[in-house]
C-alpha positions in Angstrom: -24.6 7.5 -2.0 -21.2 9.0 -1.8 -19.6 11.6 0.4 -20.1 15.2 -0.8 -17.0 17.3 -1.2 -16.8 20.2 1.2 -15.0 23.5 0.7 -11.4 23.7 1.8 -11.3 23.8 5.6 -8.9 26.7 5.4 -6.6 28.7 3.2 -3.7 26.7 4.7 -5.0 23.5 3.1 -5.5 25.3 -0.2 -2.0 26.6 -0.2 -0.5 23.3 1.0 -2.4 21.4 -1.7 -1.1 23.7 -4.5 2.5 23.2 -3.1 2.2 19.4 -3.0 0.8 19.2 -6.5 3.7 21.1 -7.8 6.3 19.3 -5.8 5.0 15.9 -6.8 4.6 16.9 -10.5 0.9 16.1 -10.5 -1.5 17.7 -13.1 -3.4 20.8 -12.1 -6.6 18.8 -12.4 -5.5 16.9 -9.3 -7.0 19.7 -7.3 -10.4 18.0 -7.9 -9.1 14.9 -6.3 -8.0 16.8 -3.2 -11.4 18.6 -2.8 -13.6 15.6 -3.6 -11.6 12.8 -1.9 -8.6 13.7 0.1 -10.1 16.5 2.3 -13.3 14.6 3.1 -11.2 11.6 3.9 -8.9 13.7 6.1 -11.9 15.0 8.0 -13.3 11.6 8.4 -10.0 10.2 9.9 -9.7 13.1 12.3 -13.2 12.4 13.4 -12.2 8.9 14.3 -9.5 10.0 16.7 -9.4 8.2 20.0 -7.4 8.2 23.2 -4.8 5.8 21.9 -3.0 6.1 18.5 -5.4 5.5 15.6 -4.2 2.8 13.2 -5.5 3.2 9.6 -4.7 0.5 7.1 -4.7 1.5 3.4 -4.9 -1.2 0.7 -4.3 -0.6 -3.0 -2.9 -2.4 -6.0 0.5 -1.4 -7.3 0.4 2.1 -8.9 -3.1 2.9 -7.5 -1.9 6.0 -5.6 -1.4 4.8 -2.0 1.8 6.8 -1.5 0.3 9.9 -2.9 -2.9 9.6 -0.8 -1.0 8.9 2.5 1.5 11.7 1.9 -1.4 14.2 1.3 -3.3 13.0 4.3 -0.3 13.3 6.6 0.4 16.9 5.4 -3.3 18.0 5.5 -3.9 16.5 9.0 -0.8 18.1 10.5 -1.5 21.5 9.0 -5.2 21.5 10.1 -4.8 19.9 13.5 -2.3 19.5 16.3 -2.3 15.7 15.6 1.0 14.0 14.6 0.9 11.4 11.8 3.2 8.5 11.0 3.2 7.6 7.3 4.4 4.0 6.9 4.6 1.7 3.9 4.5 -2.1 3.9 7.2 -1.9 1.2 9.8 -0.6 3.6 9.6 -3.8 5.5 10.7 -6.1 2.7 13.3 -8.5 3.8 16.9 -7.7 2.7 18.2 -9.2 -0.5 20.4 -11.5 1.6 17.4 -12.7 3.6 15.4 -13.4 0.5 18.4 -15.3 -1.0 18.2 -17.5 2.0 14.5 -18.1 1.6 14.9 -18.9 -2.1 17.4 -21.6 -1.2 15.6 -23.1 1.9 11.9 -22.6 1.0 11.3 -21.8 -2.7 13.3 -20.1 -5.5 10.5 -17.6 -6.2 11.0 -16.0 -2.8 14.1 -14.2 -4.1 11.6 -11.7 -5.5 10.1 -9.2 -3.1 6.3 -9.0 -3.0 4.2 -11.7 -1.6 3.6 -12.2 2.1 6.6 -14.0 3.5 9.1 -11.7 1.8 8.8 -9.1 4.5 10.6 -8.8 7.8 7.7 -9.6 10.1 9.7 -9.0 13.4 10.8 -5.6 12.2 7.3 -4.7 11.1 5.7 -5.8 14.4 8.3 -4.0 16.6 7.9 -0.8 14.6 4.1 -0.7 14.5 3.7 -1.8 18.1 6.1 0.9 19.3 3.9 3.5 17.6 0.7 1.9 18.9 2.2 2.2 22.4 2.8 5.9 21.8 6.5 5.6 21.5 9.0 7.0 19.1 10.8 4.7 16.7 12.8 4.5 13.6 11.1 3.6 10.3 13.1 1.4 7.9 13.4 2.4 4.3 13.7 0.1 1.2 15.5 1.1 -2.0 13.5 -0.5 -4.8 16.1 0.5 -7.4 18.8 -1.4 -5.5 16.3 -4.1 -4.4 17.6 -3.9 -0.8 17.0 -2.1 2.5 18.8 1.2 3.1 21.4 1.2 6.0 20.0 1.9 9.4 21.6 5.4 9.5 19.3 6.3 6.6 16.1 5.2 8.3 13.5 7.8 9.3 13.2 9.1 12.9 9.5 8.9 13.8 8.3 10.7 17.0 5.2 9.4 18.9 2.2 9.6 16.6 -1.5 10.2 17.2 -2.5 8.6 13.8 -0.7 5.8 12.0 -1.3 5.6 8.2 0.0 2.2 7.1 -0.3 1.6 3.3 0.5 -1.6 1.5 -0.6 -3.5 -1.6 -1.9 -6.6 0.4 -3.0 -4.8 3.5 -6.2 -6.7 4.7 -6.2 -8.8 1.5 -8.3 -11.9 2.3 -6.4 -15.2 2.4 -7.6 -18.0 0.0 -9.0 -21.4 0.7 -7.1 -24.6 -0.1 -9.4 -25.3 -3.0 -8.6 -21.8 -4.5 -4.9 -22.5 -4.4 -5.0 -25.7 -6.4 -4.9 -24.3 -10.0 -2.2 -21.9 -11.3 -3.5 -18.6 -12.5 -0.7 -17.5 -14.8 2.4 -18.7 -16.6 4.7 -18.1 -13.6 2.7 -20.3 -11.3 2.2 -23.0 -14.0 6.0 -23.2 -14.8 7.7 -22.2 -11.6 5.3 -23.3 -8.8 4.0 -26.6 -10.2 3.4 -28.1 -6.8 1.8 -25.0 -5.4 4.2 -24.7 -2.4 5.1 -21.0 -3.1 1.5 -19.9 -3.3 0.7 -21.9 -0.2 3.6 -20.3 1.6 2.4 -16.8 0.7 -1.1 -17.6 1.7 -0.1 -18.9 5.1 2.0 -15.8 5.7 -0.9 -13.6 4.7 -2.9 -15.2 7.4 -0.1 -14.4 9.8 -0.1 -10.8 8.7 -3.8 -10.6 9.6 -3.3 -12.1 13.0 -0.3 -10.1 14.0 -0.7 -6.8 12.1 -3.9 -6.1 10.3 -6.1 -7.2 13.2 -4.8 -4.2 15.2 -6.1 -1.7 12.6 -9.0 0.5 13.6 -10.1 1.3 10.0 -9.4 -0.2 6.6 -9.5 1.9 3.4 -9.2 0.4 -0.1 -8.1 2.1 -3.3 -10.0 -0.1 -5.7 -8.6 -0.5 -9.2 -11.1 -1.0 -12.0 -9.5 -4.4 -12.8 -6.2 -6.2 -12.6 -5.3 -5.4 -16.2 -4.6 -1.8 -15.3 -2.1 -2.8 -12.6 0.6 -3.7 -15.1 0.3 -0.3 -16.8 0.3 1.5 -13.5 3.4 -0.4 -12.3 5.1 0.2 -15.6 4.7 4.0 -15.0 6.2 3.5 -11.5 9.2 1.7 -13.0 9.7 4.5 -15.6 9.7 7.1 -12.8 12.1 5.0 -10.8 14.4 4.7 -13.8 14.3 8.5 -14.3 14.9 9.4 -10.7 18.2 7.5 -10.3 21.5 7.8 -12.1 22.2 4.7 -14.1 25.0 2.4 -12.8 25.7 -1.3 -12.7 24.4 -1.7 -9.2 20.8 -0.7 -9.9 18.1 -3.2 -10.7 15.5 -1.5 -12.7 13.3 -3.8 -14.7 12.7 -4.0 -18.5 9.2 -4.5 -19.7 9.7 -8.2 -20.0 11.1 -8.5 -16.5 8.2 -6.3 -15.2 5.6 -8.5 -16.8 7.0 -11.5 -15.0 7.4 -9.5 -11.7 3.7 -8.5 -11.8 2.7 -12.2 -12.0 4.0 -12.6 -8.4 1.3 -10.2 -7.3 -1.5 -11.4 -9.5 -3.2 -14.1 -7.4 -3.5 -12.0 -4.3 -4.4 -8.8 -6.2 -7.2 -10.4 -8.1 -8.6 -12.1 -5.0 -8.4 -8.7 -3.2 -10.3 -6.9 -5.9 -13.0 -9.5 -5.8 -13.5 -9.6 -2.0 -12.0 -6.7 0.0 -14.5 -4.1 -1.3 -17.2 -5.8 0.8 -14.9 -5.9 3.9 -13.2 -2.5 3.9 -14.6 0.4 5.9 -14.1 2.8 2.9 -13.7 2.1 -0.8 -12.2 4.7 -3.2 -12.7 3.7 -6.8 -9.7 4.4 -9.1 -10.4 4.8 -12.7 -8.1 3.6 -15.5 -6.7 7.1 -16.0 -5.9 7.2 -12.2 -8.7 9.7 -11.5 -10.6 9.3 -8.3 -13.7 11.2 -7.6 -15.6 9.8 -4.6 -15.5 8.0 -1.3 -17.9 5.1 -0.7 -18.6 4.1 2.8 -19.0 0.4 3.5 -22.7 0.6 4.2 -23.2 2.6 0.9 -21.1 0.1 -1.0 -23.2 -2.8 0.1 -26.5 -1.0 -0.4 -25.4 0.1 -3.9 -24.7 -3.5 -4.8 -21.3 -2.5 -6.2 -18.6 -5.1 -7.0 
């Protein structure tokens, strides 16, 4: 059983959706995604509103459409209701390049690469989210992926107090692994550059910390579920192409070649595969994403379990 798609709540939503589709250079067929997925999900989230700020955690593999989803949800909620929405990405809390250089020298060389838990600024993430959960204004950091470093503070986003917090990230609510599951390497990167397993153990321990300090405070978890991990590389490759096209080329930028990207994705593989296998049975809502990026339905947790989906 899946959520049925209602009509547009108002002409305002229809007009806004058309505008966003054009601004984000999405295909006209994306209108179906808005009507069948985004609007029902928006209405569901608004229905969860409580006295204190509502914290929604959104998980999705690289390139699955997390940023597009959260951007639409924020705009739709704010045009349809008086509620204020904070749209935050886990990626904006990556540690600076200098901080990761320090980690690579003192903990493990692979920590120079942003991605796994332990390469984020936990203190900054906590202070930002907790300010919002307490109903306060704050400043949201921003991370420049082309430069592989955080923007200066004067370029951060001023965020007023919010009624709803949409927090999206590739490993949000991803289950940690057992010691036994960490023993064998799963790809070439781990086999050659993490032979003793210390890097993957470090990431796993920090993922547990993320659950204890951040994810445990979420009121609701939504998962954008990729068909399988093999599609993640292609989706991430599309992201890199867009990144390359959106910045003028100069010697300071760090945009990856296909070879570099293939290695980069291996940093994410272990947690991504484990998440695809286990989070669908834990998330409150699962949104299947097809290989062509199309999404057509919302599956509530009780329906997902009853359906026997994996």
